[in-house]
N, C-alpha and C positions, 0 to 999 in steps of 0.2 A: 665138610670139609671147611668151611668156614671160608667158601668164594660166593662171592655176590653172584646168583644167575639172572638176575633179571636183567632184561635189556633197554639201555636208554635210546631216547628217541635221538634222531639224527638233524639236532638243530644246532650242530658245531663239527666241524672238520673234521676233528680227532674219531668223534663217533662214526665217522663216515668211513674209517677203513674197516672198522666193526661189521659194519651192514655189507660192505664189500665183499671182505671174507666170506660171510656167512652165503652171502649170494653166489659167491665161487662155489662153495663148498658144494651147493644143491645143483648147482649145474653141472659138478661132475657125475651126478648120480645117471646123467644120462649120457654122455661124450666121454666117461672116464677110459674106456676103452683105446680110443683114440688122442684123448687129449690130456691125460692126468699128469703127464710128464709137463707141460707147459704151465702147470698154474704155479706161479711163484710162491713164495714163502709169503704170508702176509702177517708182518709184524711191524711193532710202533717205532719210533727212534729209538735210539740209546739213553735219552733223557726222557722220564716220565713224571707228570706232575703228580703230587703228592694224592694217594689215594685212588689213585689210575690203573686199569686194570692192564697188564702186559696181554698182549695176544698174538698168537701163532697158528697159522696151520700146519700140523705136521702130520708127519708120516711112520707109521709105527706097527707094532704087533700086539694084538689081546694076548696076555699073559696069564689072564684070568677072567671067569663070566661067571656069574651065578644067575638066578631069577631076577634079581632087580638090580645088580650093579655089577660092575668090572673093572679092570686095570688095564692099561696099557703101558706096556716096559716097566711094569712093576710101579710107575710111579705118576700116571697120570687117572686120578679117577674120573669115572663114566657113571650115571644110572641108564636103567634100561630105556627111558622116555626120551634120551638123548640120542640114541642110534634114527637114523632115519633111511629111506630106502626100504626095497621087498627083500633085499638078500639075508636070509638069517643069519647072525652073529654067531662065532664060535672061538675058542680059545686057537691061539694060533694063527687066526685070522687078519691081513695086512690090512690095516683101515689107514682111511685119513681123517682128521679129526680138528675139530675148531678147539684150541686150546686157551683158556685162562690163566694166569697166574695172579694168586692175589697178593697185592703190595705189601701187606703187613707178616701174614705166615709162608709166603711164596710156595703153598701149596697149588698145586695143576688140578683142574677139572676140564673136562672135555662137555663141552655144551652139544656139541653135534657130533656125531660119529656116524661115517658109511664105509662097509666093507670095498676093498679095492678090486674090481671086477678085472683089472689085469693081474691079477695072482697069476704066478706062473708063467707069464708071455715074458718070454727075454727081450732082452732090450738090444735092438741089432747097432751096429756100425753108425746108422745115421741118428739114433737116439737122440735128442738132447739131454738127458739126462745119464750118466755116466758112474759107473760104478768102478771103486779104485781102493786099493789098499796103500796109505800112505806113513810116511815118517815125519813127524813133526820137525821141522829143522828149527824155527824161532816162534817164542809167545810175546806178544807184546800187549800186554792188558788183557783184552779179552779178542784180539787177534790174533789168528793162528796162521802160521805161515807153513807151505809144505814146499817144499824145493826151494829153487832161487826165483821160482817166476809168479804161484800164486800165493793167494790168502785169502781168508775168511772169516766173518764176526762170528763168535759163539756167543748168541745171546742167551740170555737167565735161561729163558725155557729148554733150549738145545744142551744147557749145561745141565740142567736138573734130570733130562734125561740120561744123557752121558755118564751122570753120578762124580764125576773128578773133575778138577781141571787139569787138561793137557799142559806137559810142558817138553822141553824139549826131548826128542828120542822117541816118544811115545807114538805106539803105531795104532791108527786108526781105519774103520772102515769109513767109508763116505759114501753117498749117491748124492751128484752134485750136478751142477750145469754151470756154461761159463759167459759171463756176460762179455758179450760183443765189445771188443775195443778195449776190455779192462783185465788186470790182472786179478780184482776180486771174483771169486767162485760165490756161487750159491747153493748153500748145501743143505739138501732136502732130508739127510738123515743121516747121523753119526752116530760109533759107538766103537768100544775098542775091540782091534783086530783079535787077540786071546785076552780071555777074563776067566780065574781059574779063582777058588777058594780054598784055603789051604788051613788046617788044623794042628794046634801043638808045633807049631816053628819057634826056634830059639832066637832070639835077639843075640848074635855073635860077635858085632862090634859097634860101637856108637865114636865118632867122632865131631864134637860140635854137634852140628844141626844134621847130622849125615849118619848111616847106620846100615848094616847089613843083617840078614834074616839066613840061619843055617849058610852063611860064607856065600850063597847064590843071590840073595834078593836084595836087591838095591831099595832104600827110602830116604826119604826128606822130612824133616819134621814139618817144612813151608809146606808142604802138599800132603799131609798125612790126614786123616778122618780120624782122630781120635776120640774115647769117651772123654764126658768133661771131666776136668783134674788129674787125669791121669797122662804121663811121661814113660814111655819105655825104659828100662835100664837094662842094662849088659847082664844077659842070665834069665831074664822073663822069659817065662811062655808065652805064646798068643796064637790068636788065630789072625788069620788075615785074608784080606781080597788083593791080588797080584795082577797086574795087567803086562802086555807085550811090551818092552822098552827097552832099546839101547842106550843103556847106562854103564861109562865107564866098564866097557868088556861085561857088562853083566845082561840078560836079556828079559829081567823081568823087575818090574816096579810094584812097589806097595803101594796100594791108595787107602787103604783101611784097616786099622788093627784093635783089636780089642784081648784085653789081658784074660787069660786062663784064672779061673777063682782062686783064691791064696793058697785053700790047700792043696792045689795041682801046682802051683809054683813052691811049695814048701815053706809056706809063712802060715804057721800055727799060731794059737793062744797065746804061747809063751814068749812070740815075737810081735807085739801089738803095734809097737811105734813103727815097725818095717811096714806093717799093713795100713795104718796111717800116712806114713809118707808114699807107699804105693796109690793111695786115692785121693791125695791131696790135690 
């Protein structure tokens, strides 16, 4: 995956945080039932030295697992030797993982993974971690504001897991805890409230950098994941990933778009110039 797995010594203060994070993760194995929600996200500052790994303890779900390796949330790779603890790991398990982000490729790799033994145990009203579906009210760089009172910082690892950059109107499901005396909250997990994949939808309108699909799905080119060199054109048939989002009286926003093959959109060998334009 291109991520360095060797562990540096603790001769500098920045490496100290790596070791603290790993020690916390091991400590969770014995006391997670009672204290797992007290464990803070261990992350570096927003500014990293060149070549330095970004690290964080994240909570997620195992989406696939074989004999030798697996994936958490389809984007965090881990090998079988990264699993710690005696609880067998299976697809669908909720886990805590110490995740490293490669500074160059931005690939994510979990160096330590343990099963959360509090799986299925409901959090009562006194729990420090709360579940909430929220609508994003404002975005300033990587600071996400919800309502008029709270905000959180979306670090690069959480953004990679989420799969898109939130914008105003997007609905998110978050697990969070409140920092006492501060409007900033600590987010332990975040995902789109509703996320769907649609095939063969039509670009029905485009105005400047905004457009519509099937007259019901909003998109903006400023936050749309597109294949390299592709720009949607009125009438194109595309496959899309959409999320629940309140945008200009519409309830869905496209975050990813892929054009269907040229033969499907009616571009044949007699129209090679159009084909060239489509993929330029």
